[in-house]
C-alpha distance (Angstrom), angle and dihedral (degrees) to the residues before:
residue distance angle dihedral
M1 . . .
S2 3.74 . .
R3 3.75 128.5 .
Y4 3.79 88.1 -111.3
S5 3.80 99.9 30.8
V6 3.77 118.1 119.7
L7 3.74 132.9 -145.9
V8 3.77 112.6 -157.6
R9 3.76 107.8 -164.1
L10 3.74 138.7 176.2
A11 3.58 114.7 -123.8
A12 4.76 159.3 -123.7
V13 3.73 158.3 164.6
V14 3.77 121.0 -117.1
P15 3.82 106.4 -144.2
F16 3.78 125.1 -132.8
I17 3.80 107.6 -90.1
M18 3.80 125.7 -146.4
G19 3.78 113.8 -155.5
A20 3.79 121.3 -123.8
A21 3.77 139.9 166.8
P22 3.84 113.5 -73.0
Q23 3.78 122.4 -108.5
T24 3.78 124.0 -111.7
H25 3.80 121.7 -109.1
D26 3.81 88.5 -102.8
A27 3.78 88.9 55.6
I28 3.82 90.0 54.3
D29 3.79 89.1 54.5
E30 3.80 90.0 47.6
T31 3.81 91.8 51.0
L32 3.81 92.8 53.0
A33 3.79 93.4 42.4
A34 3.81 90.2 51.6
N35 3.81 90.2 48.2
R36 3.80 90.6 53.2
S37 3.80 92.9 49.1
A38 3.80 91.2 48.8
T39 3.81 97.1 43.9
A40 3.80 100.7 37.8
P41 3.83 107.9 21.7
Q42 3.77 122.4 176.4
G43 3.79 108.7 -58.7
C44 3.80 94.8 34.3
A45 3.81 110.8 122.1
W46 3.79 100.0 -146.1
N47 3.78 97.5 -173.7
G48 3.76 140.7 81.2
T49 3.80 123.3 42.3
L50 3.78 127.4 -36.1
E51 3.82 119.3 -152.4
Q52 3.79 120.2 -169.8
D53 3.78 134.8 178.0
L54 3.79 118.0 -158.0
R55 3.79 130.5 -178.5
S56 3.78 127.9 -152.8
I57 3.80 118.0 -127.3
D58 3.82 94.5 -131.8
P59 3.83 103.4 122.0
D60 3.82 93.7 -162.4
A61 3.79 98.2 51.7
P62 3.83 111.0 10.2
T63 3.78 114.7 -165.1
I64 3.80 125.3 -149.8
L65 3.80 115.9 -151.6
H66 3.81 116.4 -163.7
S67 3.78 111.7 -167.5
V68 3.80 127.8 -172.5
M69 3.82 119.1 -174.2
D70 3.78 136.6 174.9
R71 3.80 101.6 -135.1
R72 3.81 92.9 -157.2
T73 3.80 98.5 53.5
G74 3.80 104.1 15.7
R75 3.80 93.1 -123.2
Y76 3.77 108.6 155.0
A77 3.79 147.7 -178.3
N78 3.81 121.2 -164.2
W79 3.79 126.9 -170.3
Q80 3.80 121.8 -167.4
S81 3.81 123.3 -166.4
T82 3.80 126.0 -172.2
G83 3.78 113.1 170.9
P84 3.82 106.8 -55.4
M85 3.82 92.7 -13.8
R86 3.79 119.2 98.7
T87 3.78 123.4 176.1
G88 3.77 133.5 169.6
E89 3.76 144.6 -165.7
G90 3.76 135.8 -178.2
F91 3.78 150.1 161.4
D92 3.80 125.6 -141.5
G93 3.79 94.6 -170.7
R94 3.79 91.7 -92.7
M95 3.78 109.4 50.3
P96 3.82 133.4 16.9
W97 3.79 116.6 -140.3
Q98 3.78 140.5 -173.8
Q99 3.77 133.4 -153.8
E100 3.78 113.2 -154.5
V101 3.76 128.0 -148.0
S102 3.83 97.3 -88.9
G103 3.79 91.7 53.0
T104 3.80 108.3 -102.9
V105 3.81 119.0 130.9
R106 3.78 126.9 -145.7
P107 3.81 133.4 -174.3
E108 3.80 111.3 -122.4
A109 3.81 104.7 -141.4
G110 3.81 95.6 140.0
G111 3.77 135.1 77.6
E112 3.78 118.0 4.4
M113 3.79 95.8 -40.7
P114 3.85 96.6 104.6
A115 3.82 91.6 49.9
L116 3.80 92.0 46.5
A117 3.81 91.0 50.2
I118 3.80 91.8 50.2
S119 3.80 90.5 52.0
E120 3.79 92.7 48.2
A121 3.80 90.1 50.4
Y122 3.81 90.0 48.0
R123 3.80 91.6 55.0
G124 3.80 92.7 42.5
A125 3.78 91.5 56.1
N126 3.81 93.0 40.3
A127 3.78 85.2 -129.3
W128 3.80 90.0 171.2
W129 3.81 87.0 76.3
A130 3.82 89.9 71.5
T131 3.79 117.1 101.9
D132 3.81 91.6 -117.2
R133 3.85 91.9 38.0
A134 3.84 85.9 -119.5
G135 3.79 89.8 -78.7
A136 3.81 95.5 -57.7
A137 3.79 123.6 142.3
I138 3.80 107.7 -126.2
S139 3.78 124.7 -175.3
D140 3.77 135.4 169.9
A141 3.79 118.0 -98.9
G142 3.79 93.3 -171.7
P143 3.80 130.7 -103.3
V144 3.77 119.2 -75.4
V145 3.79 139.2 -164.3
E146 3.80 115.6 -144.5
S147 3.84 125.0 170.0
G148 3.79 89.4 -11.5
R149 3.81 94.7 -55.0
R150 3.79 125.5 112.8
Y151 3.78 122.7 -135.2
A152 3.79 137.0 -175.1
R153 3.80 110.3 -141.9
L154 3.80 127.0 -155.1
T155 3.79 126.4 -172.4
V156 3.79 108.6 -142.6
T157 3.80 129.8 -167.8
P158 3.81 111.4 -179.3
L159 3.79 117.8 -153.0
R160 3.84 104.4 -76.8
G161 3.81 87.9 -7.3
Q162 3.80 136.1 118.8
T163 3.80 118.9 -93.0
F164 3.81 117.0 -109.7
T165 3.80 137.5 168.7
A166 3.81 119.4 -125.2
W167 3.81 120.6 -156.8
F168 3.82 117.7 -153.9
D169 3.80 122.0 -165.9
V170 3.81 105.7 -120.2
N171 3.82 92.2 -146.9
T172 3.82 100.5 45.8
H173 3.83 97.6 22.8
L174 3.82 88.2 -139.5
L175 3.80 124.0 135.6
A176 3.81 104.9 -95.7
Q177 3.79 102.8 178.2
V178 3.79 146.6 -17.2
T179 3.80 125.3 -142.5
Q180 3.78 119.9 -164.1
K181 3.78 138.2 167.4
I182 3.81 111.4 -119.3
G183 3.76 109.0 -178.0
A184 3.79 107.1 -41.1
A185 3.80 94.0 -30.1
T186 3.81 132.7 81.0
T187 3.80 117.8 -127.6
T188 3.79 120.7 -161.9
T189 3.79 124.0 -162.9
V190 3.82 115.5 -165.0
Y191 3.82 121.2 -158.9
S192 3.82 122.1 -161.9
E193 3.80 146.3 144.0
Y194 3.80 93.8 53.0
R195 3.80 116.7 -156.4
N196 3.79 132.2 -156.8
V197 3.80 109.7 -123.1
G198 3.80 116.4 172.5
G199 3.77 91.3 -20.1
C200 3.84 93.4 -53.1
L201 3.80 126.0 102.9
Y202 3.79 120.7 -126.3
A203 3.80 130.2 177.3
G204 3.78 110.6 -100.5
S205 3.79 92.7 -163.6
M206 3.80 131.5 38.2
T207 3.80 126.1 -175.2
I208 3.80 120.9 -167.2
D209 3.78 119.1 -164.9
G210 3.80 127.7 170.7
G211 3.79 96.2 -172.6
D212 3.82 94.2 -100.0
G213 3.79 94.7 121.5
E214 3.76 139.1 -74.1
Q215 3.81 92.8 -82.6
Y216 3.81 90.4 65.4
R217 3.78 97.2 45.2
Q218 3.81 113.4 117.4
T219 3.80 123.6 -149.9
F220 3.79 119.9 -170.9
T221 3.81 126.0 -165.4
L222 3.80 121.8 -153.5
I223 3.80 110.6 -116.7
R224 3.82 102.1 166.0
T225 3.81 138.0 17.7
K226 3.78 126.0 -175.3
S227 3.79 132.7 175.3
S228 3.78 120.0 -153.8
K229 3.77 140.4 163.0
T230 3.79 121.6 -64.5
L231 3.79 112.6 -77.3
P232 3.82 122.7 -142.0
R233 3.81 120.9 -102.6
R234 3.81 91.8 -107.2
Y235 3.82 89.9 67.0
F236 3.80 88.6 67.5
S237 3.82 95.5 42.6
P238 3.82 122.2 103.2
P239 3.81 110.4 -72.9
K240 3.79 114.2 -117.9
T241 3.79 112.8 -113.0
D242 3.79 133.6 177.2
P243 3.80 107.1 -175.2
K244 3.79 114.6 -142.5
D245 3.80 96.2 -175.5
F246 3.81 97.6 105.4
A247 3.80 137.5 62.4
F248 3.80 140.1 -173.1
G249 3.75 132.9 -157.2
A250 3.79 121.2 -99.4
L251 3.83 93.6 -73.4
G252 3.80 95.0 58.6
S253 3.81 92.3 -128.0
T254 3.78 141.4 63.2
S255 3.80 133.9 -161.9
V256 3.79 128.1 -153.5
P257 3.83 133.2 173.8
F258 3.77 121.3 -105.3
W259 3.79 135.0 -163.8
L260 3.78 122.3 -132.1
E261 3.81 108.8 -140.4
G262 3.80 114.8 174.6
N263 3.84 87.4 -21.1
H264 3.84 90.0 -55.2
V265 3.81 119.6 128.4
L266 3.83 110.7 -126.9
F267 3.80 123.3 -177.9
D268 3.79 139.8 163.8
A269 3.80 124.4 -101.3
R270 3.77 134.5 171.6
I271 3.81 117.6 -133.5
N272 3.79 122.8 -160.7
G273 3.79 87.7 -14.0
K274 3.80 93.8 -57.2
G275 3.78 132.0 107.0
P276 2.92 142.7 -4.5
F277 3.81 94.8 -113.2
T278 3.79 123.4 -170.3
M279 3.80 109.4 -119.2
I280 3.79 131.5 -174.0
L281 3.81 118.2 -135.8
D282 3.79 108.2 -134.2
T283 3.80 122.5 178.0
G284 3.80 87.3 -169.3
G285 3.78 95.7 50.7
L286 3.78 146.6 71.1
A287 3.79 130.0 -132.0
V288 3.81 112.0 -64.7
L289 3.79 136.1 176.7
T290 3.79 121.5 -165.0
V291 3.79 117.2 -123.2
A292 3.81 89.8 -108.3
T293 3.80 92.4 51.2
A294 3.80 92.0 49.9
K295 3.81 88.7 51.2
T296 3.80 91.5 50.1
L297 3.80 89.9 50.8
A298 3.83 90.6 46.5
V299 3.80 91.8 -128.5
R300 3.79 121.7 142.4
A301 3.79 123.8 -139.9
T302 3.79 119.4 -135.7
G303 3.80 131.6 -169.2
N304 3.78 131.5 33.7
T305 3.79 117.9 -110.6
A306 3.80 130.1 172.8
V307 3.79 111.5 -120.6
G308 3.78 122.1 -166.1
G309 3.78 130.3 -176.4
I310 3.78 139.6 158.8
G311 3.80 96.7 -36.4
D312 3.78 133.1 62.4
K313 3.79 96.9 -104.0
V314 3.79 129.5 93.8
E315 3.79 120.8 -137.3
S316 3.77 128.7 -162.8
S317 3.78 124.6 -121.8
G318 3.76 138.0 -180.0
Y319 3.81 128.0 -164.0
V320 3.79 135.6 -115.4
H321 3.79 123.1 -162.9
G322 3.78 142.1 -157.5
L323 3.81 98.3 40.4
D324 3.80 120.5 165.2
V325 3.81 111.7 -156.1
Q326 3.81 123.4 -164.1
I327 3.83 121.7 -165.5
G328 3.79 110.9 176.6
E329 3.82 104.7 -52.4
F330 3.80 93.0 -21.1
M331 3.81 120.1 103.7
L332 3.81 126.5 -163.9
H333 3.80 114.2 -171.2
G334 3.80 137.3 -155.2
Q335 3.79 99.4 4.9
T336 3.81 130.5 168.8
A337 3.81 121.3 -139.3
M338 3.78 137.4 -177.7
V339 3.79 118.2 -120.3
L340 3.80 117.0 -136.1
D341 3.76 137.0 118.6
L342 3.79 122.4 -92.6
P343 3.82 122.9 -147.1
N344 3.77 110.8 -98.1
T345 3.77 138.5 -166.0
P346 3.82 121.9 -135.8
P347 3.83 124.1 -104.0
P348 2.94 138.7 -39.3
A349 3.81 83.9 41.9
R350 3.80 113.6 83.4
A351 3.80 114.3 -102.4
M352 3.80 113.1 -124.0
Q353 3.80 111.3 -123.6
G354 3.77 98.2 178.6
M355 3.76 147.2 -20.5
M356 3.78 136.4 -114.0
G357 3.77 119.3 -161.1
Y358 3.78 139.6 134.2
E359 3.81 96.8 2.5
L360 3.83 91.5 60.1
L361 3.80 97.6 36.7
R362 3.82 94.0 49.2
R363 3.81 91.4 60.6
V364 3.80 105.1 41.1
I365 3.81 142.5 27.2
V366 3.81 109.8 -100.0
K367 3.80 119.7 -159.3
I368 3.80 119.4 -169.3
D369 3.79 111.4 -163.0
Y370 3.79 101.1 -166.4
R371 3.82 89.7 -178.1
T372 3.82 97.4 59.3
N373 3.83 97.6 22.3
I374 3.79 91.0 -124.2
L375 3.80 123.2 142.7
T376 3.82 114.6 -156.6
L377 3.82 125.6 -167.2
S378 3.82 116.9 -164.2
D379 3.78 137.7 -175.8
P380 3.85 106.9 -106.1
K381 3.81 90.0 -138.4
K382 3.81 92.4 58.1
F383 3.81 101.8 34.9
D384 3.84 117.9 115.7
R385 3.81 103.5 -134.1
K386 3.82 93.7 177.9
R387 3.81 91.4 73.0
A388 3.79 97.5 39.2
G389 3.83 97.7 95.0
I390 3.80 137.6 -112.8
A391 3.80 108.5 -6.8
V392 3.81 120.6 -132.9
P393 3.83 113.2 -178.4
F394 3.79 119.0 -142.8
D395 3.79 141.2 -166.7
Y396 3.77 125.9 -140.0
A397 3.80 116.0 -107.9
D398 3.77 98.5 -171.2
H399 3.84 99.4 -50.5
M400 3.84 96.1 -28.4
P401 3.82 127.9 97.8
E402 3.81 111.4 -117.6
V403 3.81 124.4 -170.6
A404 3.79 135.0 -170.6
G405 3.78 116.1 -111.8
S406 3.78 146.8 122.6
F407 3.79 138.2 -105.1
E408 3.81 115.9 -155.7
G409 3.79 89.4 -21.5
I410 3.83 94.2 -47.6
K411 3.79 109.9 124.5
G412 3.77 115.5 -140.6
R413 3.78 149.8 123.8
F414 3.80 121.8 -73.6
R415 3.79 129.3 -164.7
I416 3.80 119.8 -140.0
D417 3.76 109.2 -137.9
T418 3.81 126.5 177.1
G419 3.80 88.5 179.7
S420 3.81 90.7 69.3
G421 3.78 118.6 81.6
S422 3.81 92.2 -163.5
E423 3.78 124.7 96.2
L424 3.82 98.7 -132.6
V425 3.80 132.1 -10.6
V426 3.81 114.6 -167.1
S427 3.80 112.2 -153.0
S428 3.80 116.0 -112.6
P429 3.84 94.2 -120.0
A430 3.83 89.4 55.9
V431 3.82 90.6 46.8
Q432 3.79 90.8 53.5
Q433 3.79 97.2 40.3
H434 3.81 94.0 53.2
G435 3.81 99.2 34.1
L436 3.79 91.9 -123.0
R437 3.80 95.4 164.4
K438 3.81 90.3 64.1
C439 3.81 89.9 49.2
H440 3.82 90.3 57.9
P441 3.82 110.8 49.2
V442 3.82 91.8 168.0
G443 3.78 113.7 71.9
V444 3.80 146.5 83.4
Q445 3.80 132.6 -109.1
R446 3.78 111.6 -136.2
T447 3.78 149.0 121.2
S448 3.78 104.5 -55.2
G449 3.78 104.6 -174.6
S450 3.77 150.1 -27.4
G451 3.76 135.5 -134.7
I452 3.78 141.8 115.7
G453 3.79 105.9 -4.3
G454 3.82 95.8 26.2
T455 3.79 133.4 -89.6
T456 3.80 131.0 -21.6
T457 3.78 133.3 -148.0
A458 3.80 128.8 -147.9
Y459 3.77 145.0 159.6
M460 3.80 104.7 -104.9
T461 3.78 116.2 -145.6
R462 3.80 142.4 139.7
S463 3.77 133.2 -95.9
D464 3.81 139.3 177.4
D465 3.77 102.4 -164.9
L466 3.80 126.1 76.7
K467 3.81 122.7 132.0
I468 3.80 131.1 -177.0
G469 3.79 114.4 173.7
A470 3.80 107.8 -46.6
I471 3.82 91.8 -22.7
R472 3.82 119.8 102.1
F473 3.80 126.5 -171.5
D474 3.79 124.5 -162.6
H475 3.82 138.0 175.4
F476 3.79 98.0 31.9
V477 3.80 139.6 137.3
A478 3.80 114.7 -105.0
N479 3.79 120.5 -158.5
L480 3.80 106.8 -150.4
S481 3.78 98.2 -156.6
S482 3.80 121.3 -133.8
Q483 3.83 94.8 -174.4
K484 3.79 118.3 137.3
I485 3.81 94.4 -174.3
G486 3.78 132.1 32.8
A487 3.78 135.9 40.1
F488 3.81 96.3 -44.6
A489 3.83 90.6 56.7
D490 3.80 91.3 61.0
P491 3.84 110.1 120.3
S492 3.81 94.4 -158.6
Y493 3.82 95.5 82.5
T494 3.80 137.7 35.8
G495 3.77 106.2 -141.4
N496 3.79 149.7 -7.6
I497 3.82 119.4 -127.3
G498 3.79 112.5 -153.2
G499 3.78 140.6 -172.2
G500 3.81 92.2 -80.7
L501 3.82 88.6 73.9
L502 3.79 99.9 27.0
K503 3.81 91.5 61.2
R504 3.81 89.1 69.4
Y505 3.82 86.0 75.7
V506 3.76 142.4 38.1
V507 3.80 98.2 -108.3
T508 3.80 126.6 -158.6
F509 3.79 121.1 -167.6
D510 3.79 114.8 -152.5
Y511 3.80 102.6 -178.2
P512 3.84 93.9 166.9
G513 3.81 88.6 56.8
Q514 3.82 94.4 35.5
T515 3.80 91.6 -127.0
I516 3.81 135.9 120.8
Y517 3.82 118.1 -154.1
F518 3.81 123.7 -152.5
Q519 3.81 127.4 -161.5
R520 3.79 115.0 -178.2
R521 3.78 114.3 -126.2
P522 3.82 114.9 -118.8
D523 3.82 93.8 -147.9
V524 3.81 131.4 75.6
V525 3.81 107.9 -86.6
D526 3.79 112.2 -132.2
D527 3.80 124.5 -132.5
T528 3.79 99.7 5.3
G529 3.80 125.5 140.9
T530 3.81 88.6 14.4
Y531 3.78 128.2 133.6
E532 3.80 134.9 -167.7
R533 3.86 112.3 -86.0
A534 3.81 102.4 -168.2
G535 3.80 99.7 68.4
I536 3.81 95.2 -124.3
S537 3.77 140.8 99.8
I538 3.80 118.7 -138.2
Q539 3.78 122.6 -153.4
A540 3.76 139.2 179.3
V541 3.82 117.0 -102.6
A542 3.79 132.9 172.7
S543 3.80 91.8 -91.5
G544 3.81 95.7 46.5
L545 3.79 126.4 -88.8
A546 3.78 126.0 -6.2
I547 3.77 138.8 178.7
G548 3.79 107.2 -100.8
E549 3.78 101.8 179.8
V550 3.80 136.0 13.2
V551 3.81 115.0 -156.2
A552 3.79 113.7 -130.1
G553 3.79 110.4 -109.0
G554 3.79 93.3 8.6
P555 3.84 130.1 128.5
A556 3.81 94.3 -97.0
E557 3.79 92.9 53.5
A558 3.80 90.4 47.3
A559 3.81 89.2 52.3
G560 3.81 92.2 51.5
L561 3.80 101.5 -109.2
R562 3.81 117.3 148.1
A563 3.77 137.6 -158.4
G564 3.80 108.9 -91.6
D565 3.80 96.2 33.6
V566 3.83 107.8 139.5
L567 3.80 115.6 -138.1
S568 3.79 118.5 -125.7
A569 3.83 100.2 166.9
V570 3.81 142.1 -6.0
D571 3.81 116.3 -143.8
G572 3.78 86.5 -14.1
A573 3.80 94.7 -56.6
K574 3.81 114.2 121.5
S575 3.81 90.5 -170.6
A576 3.83 89.7 67.0
V577 3.81 91.3 70.4
T578 3.80 92.5 57.9
D579 3.80 93.3 61.0
L580 3.80 110.6 64.5
S581 3.81 94.9 172.4
G582 3.78 92.3 49.1
L583 3.80 93.0 48.8
R584 3.78 92.7 48.3
Y585 3.82 89.7 48.9
R586 3.78 91.3 52.5
L587 3.80 93.7 50.2
R588 3.80 89.4 52.4
N589 3.79 98.9 44.8
A590 3.82 108.1 30.7
P591 3.83 110.0 106.8
V592 3.78 121.5 -94.0
G593 3.80 108.8 -92.1
T594 3.82 94.7 34.9
A595 3.81 113.0 141.4
V596 3.83 114.6 -135.3
T597 3.81 120.0 -174.9
F598 3.79 118.9 -151.2
D599 3.80 121.2 -161.5
V600 3.80 107.2 -158.8
L601 3.77 142.0 171.6
R602 3.80 114.9 -128.6
G603 3.76 101.0 -170.3
T604 3.80 101.1 -50.6
T605 3.81 95.1 -27.0
K606 3.80 120.4 103.9
I607 3.81 112.7 -139.4
S608 3.79 132.8 178.1
K609 3.82 120.0 -156.1
T610 3.80 130.4 176.1
I611 3.80 121.0 -145.9
I612 3.80 123.7 -160.5
L613 3.79 106.5 -147.7
K614 3.80 119.2 -129.2
D615 3.77 136.9 162.2
Q616 3.80 113.7 -83.3
I617 3.80 96.7 -169.8
């Protein structure tokens, strides 16, 4: 997941659990039999298609959820509307899919989405009522008392599905809630106020909470239920869409310059005829405007959505609509964007005023020529794929491209992320599962990055073995993540490949064809496989640049520098402390043994310390 990528998730509260002795296998059967009798008593026609409309109770931005489900198979299609925004998702029994707010549809074969869809279909069909439990593994999680009510809890793993825990009210025998890990977070869905419709009982209220806080919790109330005949599989398949909201000039392509800042691709775009605004291209992100950009455009954000990223914090975002984006001679019309601030570096680096991601990439072919710093957008119908380079197919994991590959012989799934400046981040579940810390005795544990959601920590080390398709990377820095929350704690993928490695190639993203093309650069690639040699992190503060972290046992600690020291000069040059990117570059690339003198302010005291650079990993 990129530094600037966002995860927008629904949300839940995990109740306090009191331990108790587990049930017997017979008791599990009794629990499910009682649930069937309570939910679908004699006279209930549990077949055909169920349509439901639900409304959220948010008075400022009410959401209508239209759900269609085949009660025999669990196939489903859900459509959610909030003001002008309409999104969809579904599962036809073979492939889950999602339709995002600007209308494009993608199959979700990557990450944990297929397993999550199978589990949702399993619950929708109440497949646990079958004699063989439809092949699921079901175990007892022990009874529990919460808020004075008793529940029987079953842990369920459908065949090829995602494990979840179902809570059944001991008195009514109805399903009361479901808790399930989605990524690194736990989502709880609470069902209540059951209603009798046609002899069957359905929840009249549903609350979804992903643990992001009460302000992001969503409660839906049932306003309509309809049973109809069984619909064919194709009804639940991905809808066919051909977006017409973009246009090129006569050539069918356009090229614009970009700036590489910390391995991030920054380019200029005009929005609603104003600008230019500096945007970051993020294959792991969605369209974003900063608060300042939205103010300049005189557009007002509405809604309140929880946004997560690489860190363990949750940020709040609203949405703006009807944006027209111009990049060179390319025009993208009527777009929706989130409004939240992106981390920025001080001048002379370019301040990021927004982000373009999936919405742009899904419509056009995007070529990043890291050698010439030229970004080219092309019409998919006119693009010559035969000359694009080595093809690596990908699946969608939510809105991110995910490829098959291996790291040091460990097969896994890797996300391709231009929004990350790192070379490779290995997810913390993969680090733990394969004991990677023990395999790399040389390295340092430290803060590894910052972005949406806060900062991240990792064990920084070196590796020479990463393969995706026919592409092999060697001599790179691997961040072995130690995150417990956030994108890098997601167990559904192995690693995240960022701009630090991608810049070794000319890379072309063909989202419509679900392929990434790589052309190796013929020149010597600057600043790759390098790592900071001073043992410090430097960050922007109100008064300039300051030392944010001092690595234990590193050169900076040996020289006597401390976290919080504010830089006033480097080797006597005051100009050096106005260029964060340049200073970081120097501390990565200056030869081992180089002496660098830092003049700092510690409170009101002026101090001068000399660091002797050496390799940290």
